[in-house]
C-alpha positions as CSV (number, residue, x, y, z in Angstrom):
1,M,0.0,0.0,0.0
2,I,2.8,2.4,0.9
3,S,5.3,0.9,-1.5
4,P,4.9,3.5,-4.3
5,F,6.3,6.1,-1.9
6,L,9.5,4.1,-1.1
7,D,11.2,4.7,-4.4
8,R,13.5,7.5,-3.0
9,S,14.7,9.1,0.1
10,R,12.5,11.7,1.6
11,I,12.4,14.7,4.0
12,A,10.0,13.9,6.9
13,Y,7.9,16.9,7.7
14,F,6.4,16.7,11.2
15,S,3.6,18.9,12.3
16,M,1.0,18.6,15.2
17,E,-1.6,19.8,12.7
18,I,-1.9,19.6,8.9
19,A,-4.8,21.0,6.9
20,L,-5.4,18.3,4.4
21,A,-8.9,19.3,3.3
22,T,-11.6,21.6,4.5
23,D,-13.7,18.7,5.9
24,I,-10.9,16.9,7.6
25,P,-10.6,18.7,10.9
26,T,-6.9,17.9,11.6
27,Y,-6.1,21.6,11.8
28,S,-6.9,24.6,14.1
29,G,-5.5,27.6,12.2
30,G,-2.5,29.1,10.6
31,L,0.1,26.5,11.6
32,G,-1.9,23.7,10.1
33,I,-2.8,25.6,7.0
34,L,0.8,26.4,6.4
35,A,1.7,22.7,6.9
36,G,-0.9,21.7,4.4
37,D,0.2,24.4,1.9
38,T,3.8,23.2,2.3
39,L,2.9,19.6,1.4
40,R,0.6,20.8,-1.4
41,S,3.5,22.7,-2.9
42,A,5.8,19.6,-2.5
43,A,3.2,17.6,-4.5
44,D,3.1,20.3,-7.2
45,L,6.9,20.5,-7.4
46,R,7.3,16.7,-7.0
47,L,9.7,17.2,-4.1
48,P,10.2,14.1,-1.9
49,L,8.5,14.9,1.4
50,V,6.4,12.7,3.7
51,G,4.1,14.4,6.2
52,V,3.6,13.1,9.7
53,T,0.8,14.3,12.0
54,L,-1.9,13.0,14.4
55,A,-5.2,11.5,13.3
56,S,-7.1,13.9,15.7
57,R,-10.3,11.8,15.4
58,H,-12.3,14.4,17.3
59,G,-10.9,17.3,15.4
60,Y,-10.3,20.7,17.0
61,F,-13.8,21.9,17.6
62,R,-16.9,23.1,15.8
63,Q,-17.9,26.6,16.8
64,E,-21.4,27.7,17.6
65,I,-22.2,31.3,18.5
66,D,-25.3,31.7,20.8
67,A,-27.7,34.6,20.8
68,E,-25.4,36.6,23.1
69,G,-22.4,36.1,21.0
70,R,-20.8,33.5,23.2
71,Q,-18.7,30.8,21.6
72,I,-19.8,27.2,22.3
73,E,-17.5,24.4,21.4
74,H,-18.7,21.0,20.0
75,R,-16.7,18.0,19.0
76,D,-15.9,17.8,15.3
77,P,-15.3,14.1,14.8
78,W,-14.3,12.4,11.5
79,D,-13.6,8.8,10.5
80,P,-10.1,8.3,9.1
81,A,-11.4,5.1,7.4
82,A,-13.6,7.2,5.2
83,R,-10.8,9.4,3.8
84,T,-7.6,7.5,4.2
85,Q,-6.1,4.0,3.9
86,L,-5.3,1.9,6.9
87,L,-1.6,1.0,7.4
88,R,-0.8,-2.4,8.8
89,A,2.3,-1.2,10.6
90,R,2.2,-0.9,14.4
91,V,4.9,0.7,16.6
92,A,5.0,1.2,20.4
93,V,6.2,4.1,22.5
94,P,6.8,4.2,26.3
95,I,4.3,6.3,28.2
96,A,4.0,6.2,32.0
97,G,5.5,2.7,32.3
98,R,3.2,1.3,29.6
99,E,3.7,0.4,26.0
100,V,1.3,2.5,23.9
101,W,0.7,1.1,20.5
102,I,0.4,3.4,17.5
103,G,-1.2,2.6,14.1
104,G,-1.4,4.8,11.1
105,W,-3.5,6.0,8.2
106,L,-2.2,7.1,4.8
107,Y,-3.6,10.2,3.1
108,D,-2.3,10.5,-0.4
109,L,-2.2,14.3,-1.0
110,K,-2.5,14.6,-4.8
111,S,-1.6,17.6,-6.9
112,H,-3.6,18.7,-9.9
113,L,-0.2,18.8,-11.7
114,G,0.2,15.1,-11.2
115,G,2.5,14.7,-8.2
116,S,1.6,13.4,-4.8
117,V,2.9,13.4,-1.2
118,P,2.1,10.7,1.4
119,V,0.9,12.0,4.8
120,I,0.9,9.6,7.8
121,L,-1.7,10.2,10.5
122,L,-0.7,8.5,13.7
123,D,-3.6,6.9,15.7
124,T,-3.7,5.3,19.2
125,E,-7.3,4.2,18.9
126,L,-6.3,0.5,19.0
127,P,-7.7,-2.4,20.9
128,E,-4.2,-3.2,22.2
129,N,-4.2,0.0,24.3
130,D,-5.8,1.0,27.6
131,P,-9.0,3.0,27.1
132,A,-7.2,6.2,28.2
133,D,-4.4,5.7,25.8
134,R,-6.7,5.2,22.9
135,E,-7.8,8.8,23.4
136,I,-4.3,10.3,23.0
137,T,-4.7,11.1,19.3
138,H,-8.4,12.2,19.6
139,R,-8.3,15.9,20.4
140,L,-6.2,18.4,18.7
141,Y,-4.7,20.7,21.4
142,G,-7.1,19.3,23.9
143,G,-6.6,18.2,27.5
144,D,-4.1,19.1,30.1
145,E,-0.3,19.2,30.3
146,D,-0.2,15.4,30.7
147,Y,-2.3,14.9,27.6
148,R,-0.2,17.3,25.5
149,L,3.0,15.6,26.5
150,K,1.6,12.2,25.6
151,Q,0.6,13.6,22.2
152,E,4.1,14.9,21.6
153,I,5.6,11.6,22.6
154,V,3.4,9.9,20.0
155,L,4.1,12.5,17.3
156,G,7.9,12.7,17.8
157,I,9.1,9.3,19.0
158,G,6.2,7.4,17.4
159,G,6.5,9.2,14.2
160,V,10.1,8.3,13.7
161,R,9.4,4.7,14.5
162,M,6.4,4.5,12.2
163,L,8.4,5.8,9.3
164,Q,11.0,3.2,9.9
165,G,8.4,0.5,10.3
166,L,6.9,1.5,6.9
167,G,10.2,1.3,5.2
168,F,10.8,5.0,4.4
169,H,14.3,6.1,3.8
170,V,14.4,9.4,5.6
171,R,17.3,11.7,4.7
172,G,16.2,14.6,7.0
173,Y,13.6,15.7,9.4
174,H,11.8,19.1,9.4
175,M,10.0,20.1,12.7
176,N,7.2,22.5,12.1
177,E,7.2,24.1,15.5
178,G,8.5,22.4,18.7
179,H,5.6,20.0,19.2
180,S,7.6,17.2,17.5
181,A,11.0,17.9,19.1
182,L,11.1,14.5,20.8
183,L,11.8,13.1,17.3
184,A,15.4,14.4,17.8
185,V,15.7,12.6,21.1
186,E,14.6,9.4,19.4
187,L,17.4,10.0,16.8
188,L,19.9,10.6,19.6
189,R,18.9,7.3,21.1
190,R,19.2,5.5,17.8
191,L,22.6,7.0,16.9
192,R,23.9,6.2,20.4
193,H,23.0,2.5,20.0
194,Y,24.5,2.5,16.6
195,R,27.7,4.0,17.9
196,R,28.0,1.5,20.7
197,R,27.6,-1.4,18.3
198,R,30.3,0.0,16.0
199,T,32.8,1.5,18.4
200,D,31.7,0.7,22.0
201,E,32.0,4.5,22.7
202,P,29.5,6.0,25.2
203,G,27.9,9.4,24.8
204,I,25.5,11.0,22.4
205,D,26.1,12.1,18.8
206,L,24.9,15.7,18.8
207,P,26.4,16.6,15.4
208,G,25.0,13.5,13.8
209,V,21.4,14.4,15.0
210,R,21.8,18.0,14.1
211,S,22.8,17.2,10.6
212,L,19.5,15.4,10.1
213,C,17.2,18.1,11.7
214,S,15.7,21.4,10.6
215,F,13.4,23.5,12.8
216,T,10.9,26.2,12.0
217,T,9.9,28.4,14.9
218,H,6.6,30.2,14.4
219,T,5.8,32.4,17.4
220,P,7.4,35.1,19.5
221,V,4.5,34.7,22.0
222,E,5.7,32.9,25.2
223,A,2.5,30.9,25.5
224,G,3.2,29.3,22.1
225,H,6.3,27.4,23.4
226,D,5.4,24.2,25.1
227,R,7.0,23.6,28.5
228,F,6.8,20.5,30.7
229,D,8.0,19.9,34.3
230,W,11.0,17.5,34.3
231,A,9.3,15.3,36.9
232,L,6.4,14.8,34.5
233,V,8.9,14.0,31.7
234,Q,10.6,11.5,33.9
235,F,7.3,9.9,34.8
236,M,6.1,9.7,31.2
237,L,9.3,8.5,29.6
238,G,10.9,6.4,32.5
239,D,14.3,5.1,31.5
240,Y,13.7,5.8,27.8
241,F,16.4,8.5,27.9
242,E,18.3,10.1,30.9
243,V,16.6,13.2,31.9
244,E,19.9,14.7,33.2
245,A,21.4,14.3,29.8
246,L,18.5,16.2,28.2
247,K,18.5,19.2,30.6
248,P,21.4,21.0,28.9
249,L,19.5,20.6,25.6
250,G,16.0,21.3,26.7
251,G,16.3,23.7,29.7
252,I,17.4,23.3,33.3
253,A,14.2,24.4,35.0
254,H,11.8,22.6,32.7
255,L,11.7,20.9,29.3
256,N,11.1,23.6,26.7
257,M,10.3,22.0,23.4
258,T,11.4,25.0,21.4
259,Q,14.7,25.0,23.3
260,L,15.1,21.2,22.6
261,A,14.4,21.7,18.9
262,L,16.9,24.6,18.7
263,S,19.6,22.6,20.4
264,L,19.2,19.6,18.1
265,S,18.8,21.3,14.7
266,D,21.4,22.3,12.2
267,F,19.1,24.7,10.3
268,I,16.7,27.0,12.2
269,N,14.5,29.6,10.7
270,G,11.9,32.2,11.5
271,V,9.0,32.8,9.2
272,A,9.4,36.4,8.2
273,R,12.4,38.8,8.2
274,R,11.1,40.7,11.3
275,H,10.3,37.4,13.0
276,G,13.9,36.2,12.4
277,E,15.2,39.4,14.1
278,V,12.9,38.8,17.1
279,S,13.8,35.1,17.3
280,R,17.6,35.9,17.3
281,R,16.9,38.2,20.3
282,M,14.7,35.5,22.0
283,F,17.3,32.8,21.4
284,P,20.7,34.3,21.6
285,G,23.6,32.1,20.5
286,Y,21.6,30.4,17.8
287,E,21.9,31.1,14.1
288,V,18.3,31.8,13.1
289,H,17.8,32.1,9.3
290,T,14.7,33.6,7.7
291,V,12.4,31.9,5.2
292,T,9.3,34.0,4.9
293,N,6.1,32.0,4.7
294,G,3.9,31.6,1.7
295,V,0.5,30.2,0.7
296,H,-0.4,27.6,-1.9
297,P,-1.3,29.2,-5.2
298,R,-4.1,26.9,-6.5
299,T,-5.7,26.5,-3.1
300,W,-6.1,30.2,-2.3
301,A,-7.0,31.6,-5.7
302,A,-10.8,31.7,-6.0
303,P,-12.1,29.8,-9.0
304,S,-12.8,33.0,-10.9
305,F,-9.2,34.2,-10.5
306,A,-7.7,30.7,-11.1
307,A,-9.5,30.6,-14.4
308,L,-8.4,34.1,-15.3
309,Y,-4.7,33.2,-14.5
310,D,-5.0,29.9,-16.5
311,E,-6.2,31.9,-19.5
312,H,-3.7,34.8,-19.4
313,I,-0.7,33.5,-17.4
314,P,-0.3,29.8,-18.2
315,G,2.1,28.1,-15.8
316,W,1.3,30.4,-12.9
317,C,0.5,27.4,-10.6
318,H,4.0,26.0,-11.1
319,E,5.8,29.3,-11.2
320,P,3.7,31.9,-9.3
321,E,6.4,34.5,-10.0
322,L,4.8,34.7,-13.4
323,L,1.9,36.6,-11.7
324,N,4.1,39.7,-12.0
325,R,2.7,39.8,-15.6
326,V,-0.8,40.6,-14.3
327,E,-0.7,44.0,-16.1
328,Q,-1.4,42.2,-19.3
329,I,-4.9,41.2,-18.0
330,A,-7.6,43.8,-18.9
331,D,-9.0,45.7,-16.0
332,D,-12.6,44.6,-16.6
333,R,-11.5,41.0,-16.4
334,I,-9.9,41.5,-13.0
335,W,-13.0,43.4,-11.8
336,N,-15.4,40.7,-13.0
337,A,-13.4,38.0,-11.3
338,H,-13.5,39.9,-8.1
339,A,-17.2,40.5,-8.4
340,E,-17.8,36.8,-8.8
341,A,-15.8,36.1,-5.7
342,K,-17.6,38.8,-3.8
343,R,-21.0,37.3,-4.7
344,S,-19.9,34.0,-3.2
345,L,-19.0,35.7,0.1
346,I,-22.3,37.7,0.1
347,E,-24.2,34.4,-0.4
348,R,-22.3,32.7,2.4
349,V,-23.0,35.6,4.8
350,K,-26.7,35.5,3.9
351,S,-27.0,31.8,4.4
352,R,-24.9,31.6,7.6
353,C,-25.7,34.9,9.3
354,G,-29.0,36.1,7.7
355,V,-27.3,39.4,6.9
356,T,-27.7,40.9,3.4
357,L,-24.7,42.8,2.1
358,D,-24.6,45.3,-0.7
359,P,-22.3,44.3,-3.6
360,E,-21.6,48.0,-4.4
361,R,-20.2,48.8,-1.0
362,P,-16.7,47.8,0.1
363,I,-16.4,44.8,2.4
364,I,-13.7,45.0,5.0
365,G,-12.6,41.4,6.0
366,F,-11.0,40.4,9.2
367,A,-10.6,36.7,10.1
368,R,-8.0,34.9,12.3
369,R,-7.6,33.2,15.6
370,M,-9.3,35.2,18.2
371,T,-6.7,36.0,20.8
372,A,-5.5,39.1,22.6
373,Y,-2.3,39.9,20.6
374,K,-4.3,39.8,17.3
375,R,-6.3,42.8,18.7
376,P,-9.6,42.1,17.0
377,A,-11.2,45.0,19.0
378,L,-8.9,47.7,17.6
379,L,-11.3,48.2,14.8
380,F,-14.0,49.1,17.3
381,S,-12.0,51.5,19.5
382,D,-14.1,54.4,18.5
383,I,-17.7,53.4,17.5
384,E,-18.8,57.0,16.9
385,R,-15.9,57.5,14.5
386,L,-16.9,54.4,12.6
387,R,-20.4,55.7,12.3
388,T,-19.2,59.1,11.1
389,I,-17.0,57.5,8.5
390,S,-19.8,55.2,7.3
391,R,-22.1,58.2,6.7
392,R,-19.5,59.7,4.3
393,Y,-18.2,56.4,2.8
394,P,-20.6,53.5,3.4
395,F,-18.8,50.2,4.1
396,Q,-19.5,46.7,5.5
397,L,-17.7,44.4,7.9
398,V,-17.3,40.6,7.8
399,L,-15.4,38.9,10.6
400,A,-14.7,35.3,11.6
401,G,-12.4,33.3,13.9
402,K,-12.2,30.9,16.7
403,A,-10.8,31.3,20.2
404,H,-9.1,28.4,21.9
405,P,-11.5,26.8,24.4
406,R,-9.3,27.8,27.3
407,D,-8.6,31.4,26.0
408,G,-11.0,33.4,28.2
409,P,-9.9,36.8,26.7
410,G,-10.2,35.5,23.2
411,K,-13.8,34.2,23.8
412,Q,-14.6,37.5,25.4
413,A,-13.4,39.3,22.3
414,I,-15.9,37.3,20.2
415,E,-18.7,38.2,22.6
416,D,-17.6,41.9,22.5
417,I,-17.6,41.9,18.7
418,H,-21.1,40.6,18.6
419,R,-22.2,43.3,21.0
420,V,-20.6,46.0,18.8
421,I,-22.3,44.4,15.7
422,R,-25.7,44.8,17.4
423,T,-24.7,48.4,18.3
424,L,-23.8,49.2,14.7
425,D,-27.0,47.6,13.3
426,G,-28.5,50.0,10.8
427,T,-25.3,52.0,10.4
428,V,-22.6,49.6,9.3
429,P,-23.9,46.2,8.0
430,S,-21.8,43.6,9.8
431,A,-21.6,39.9,10.2
432,F,-19.5,37.3,12.1
433,V,-19.4,34.0,10.2
434,P,-19.2,31.1,12.7
435,D,-17.1,28.0,12.5
436,Y,-14.2,29.5,10.5
437,D,-12.6,26.8,8.3
438,M,-10.7,26.6,5.0
439,A,-13.8,27.1,2.9
440,I,-15.0,30.1,4.8
441,A,-11.5,31.5,4.7
442,L,-11.3,31.3,0.9
443,D,-14.6,33.1,0.5
444,L,-13.4,35.8,2.9
445,V,-10.0,36.4,1.4
446,A,-11.4,36.4,-2.1
447,G,-14.7,38.2,-1.6
448,S,-13.6,41.1,0.7
449,D,-12.5,44.3,-0.9
450,V,-9.9,45.2,1.8
451,W,-8.1,42.7,4.2
452,L,-7.6,44.1,7.7
453,N,-4.9,42.9,10.2
454,T,-4.2,44.6,13.5
455,P,-1.7,42.5,15.5
456,L,0.3,43.7,18.5
457,R,3.8,44.4,17.2
458,P,6.2,42.5,17.2
459,L,4.1,39.4,18.1
460,E,2.9,38.5,14.6
461,A,5.4,36.0,13.4
462,S,4.3,36.0,9.8
463,G,0.6,35.9,9.2
464,T,-0.6,34.4,5.9
465,S,-4.2,35.5,5.5
466,G,-3.1,38.7,3.7
467,M,-1.0,36.6,1.3
468,K,-4.1,34.6,0.4
469,A,-6.0,37.8,-0.1
470,A,-3.3,39.0,-2.5
471,F,-3.9,36.0,-4.8
472,N,-7.4,37.4,-5.3
473,G,-6.4,41.0,-5.8
474,V,-7.4,42.1,-2.4
475,P,-5.1,44.7,-0.8
476,Q,-4.1,44.5,2.8
477,F,-4.6,47.2,5.4
478,S,-2.3,46.2,8.2
479,V,0.0,47.0,11.1
480,L,3.6,46.7,10.0
481,D,4.5,43.3,11.4
482,G,5.1,39.8,10.2
483,W,5.2,39.4,6.4
484,W,3.6,42.8,5.8
485,V,6.9,44.6,6.7
486,E,8.2,43.0,3.5
487,G,5.0,43.1,1.4
488,C,3.8,46.6,2.0
489,I,4.3,49.2,-0.7
490,D,2.1,51.8,0.6
491,G,-0.7,52.7,-1.9
492,V,0.6,50.1,-4.3
493,T,-0.1,46.7,-2.6
494,G,-2.2,48.1,0.3
495,W,-1.6,50.4,3.3
496,S,0.2,50.4,6.6
497,I,-1.3,51.1,10.0
498,G,1.1,53.0,12.4
499,D,4.8,52.8,12.1
500,S,7.3,49.9,12.5
501,Q,7.9,50.4,16.2
502,E,6.3,48.4,19.1
503,S,2.6,48.8,19.3
504,R,0.7,51.4,21.3
505,N,-3.0,50.8,21.0
506,G,-4.0,54.4,21.0
507,D,-1.6,55.4,18.2
508,D,-2.5,52.4,16.1
509,A,-6.2,53.1,16.5
510,A,-5.7,56.7,15.5
511,S,-3.7,55.7,12.5
512,F,-6.3,53.1,11.5
513,Y,-9.2,55.6,11.5
514,Q,-7.2,58.3,9.8
515,R,-6.0,56.1,6.9
516,F,-9.3,54.3,6.6
517,E,-11.1,57.6,6.1
518,Q,-8.5,59.5,4.1
519,D,-6.8,56.8,2.0
520,V,-8.6,53.5,1.9
521,L,-12.3,54.4,1.3
522,P,-11.7,57.4,-0.9
523,R,-9.6,55.2,-3.2
524,F,-12.4,52.6,-3.4
525,Y,-15.0,55.3,-4.2
526,G,-12.7,57.1,-6.7
527,E,-11.8,56.1,-10.2
528,R,-12.2,52.4,-10.7
529,S,-9.0,52.1,-12.7
530,S,-7.1,53.4,-9.7
531,W,-8.6,50.7,-7.5
532,I,-7.9,48.0,-10.0
533,A,-4.2,49.2,-10.2
534,L,-4.1,48.5,-6.5
535,M,-5.5,45.0,-7.0
536,K,-3.0,44.3,-9.7
537,G,-0.3,45.6,-7.3
538,A,-1.4,43.0,-4.7
539,I,-1.3,40.2,-7.3
540,G,1.9,41.2,-9.2
541,K,4.0,42.2,-6.3
542,N,2.7,40.2,-3.3
543,A,1.1,37.0,-4.7
544,S,4.0,36.5,-7.1
545,Y,6.4,36.3,-4.2
546,F,4.6,35.3,-1.0
547,N,3.7,31.8,-2.0
548,S,4.6,28.3,-0.7
549,H,6.4,27.3,-3.9
550,R,9.0,30.0,-3.3
551,M,9.1,29.1,0.4
552,L,9.6,25.4,-0.2
553,R,12.3,25.9,-2.9
554,R,14.2,27.9,-0.3
555,Y,13.8,25.1,2.3
556,A,15.0,22.6,-0.3
557,I,18.1,24.6,-1.1
558,E,19.0,26.1,2.2
559,A,17.9,23.4,4.7
560,Y,17.3,20.0,3.0
561,L,20.4,20.0,0.8
562,R,22.8,21.4,3.4
């Protein structure tokens, strides 16, 4: 079953979440979308990767919004047997003095260009396991610290063992965030046993492991770096590996999975130029490179734009840099493609929210994980100012996003947004689309007229939603952080909010309102040719560069072939 993928050595790409398809809920947000886009580009470019993740049978969660605007979480189960092929291999990992058995499922991620990449989904739902252990791979980011460490043991240690059990020849390992860092400890253990058999020398082979490992760190937010008490690590792993030998690598006070990945990787990178600078300050002593994120061309171009590019810029899916030729497409064709995408968004908003939007008015889109540093409420800092602006330049708002079930402030932000929407009723038509997923995201990034982003600088590692919008000719209006520091050509690809210094809420809010009223909306209501020039700027200067094909080619040259 797996044999067609054993024809050559591969890079094993490990990620706690991977967005394989809209209706396979093995992703929660940007990290999983990026992982899926990376593997989709690998399939397009026929690069030899193999993905490793968890089955996450109960998904992340399905979001319901009640009448008061409160988020209610429901399980979002899926059956791997319906979408993947069962693998016969079984491997075991040590957890709390028990052998926990791991099975696997194969998802064959196919490209419309003919290539494919195998993705292995690890699953502990096996009759050999205790009932509690069967649930380890059920909930994405669910449970307590114990549950999370068990998942990371399964992903890291179990993933390496599963690849060996299936017969893959792995030439390198790419850790997408620190969740899978225990894979490097498994490699340490293997190389040590190999050395003892060959030379009878004790010790661990750090250079040997580092030469096999690459690590991408994604967040400058402290809460994004998993930490585990060493006593818990000792309890979970037992005599699998000496804890004292790991402390210099993973942290003396506690096991920091980011620190462990940094210590055991030869290639380390941040996900935007600014994020690389921040990461070098966070992790002094490490050489942190920069490979700015990108998004998958075919996935994030709405059907109307994909057809337009196919007609006028053949080959754009394989070489997205060709989109810099967008000037050769007639303005009316660009406008009509956008109008079609906008109709799809308006229809979705009507069906999901019961709100009727006007296709002639600009739609401001805002959708991302609802958490404090994303500052979803910055838009609503001055409600009266919004009303005043809307009387001069009518506009509409469409928002979406999930808060982690344990993120109280994030859930409160969703409730606050709904309260503001009720306050604005009759003045600014607004909607919050529930249960944000890949399908809703595509409608939003393609159907909005302006894409808004307001993170707290410098906490936005990269951000990719604005890149998706660019593939659809939607300019970004954003704080100068993450990828937008590189992508913003003011008035050409979009607009900046504030300056490039650390954020001050009052200053950023004032800048937002000023530019919204004086630059963004007047441009939309002005000459259509001027607005379409802006749309072409987003496509030709941003989409042509900020794509996962360019990103993966850089990984191949700078990390995988080192």
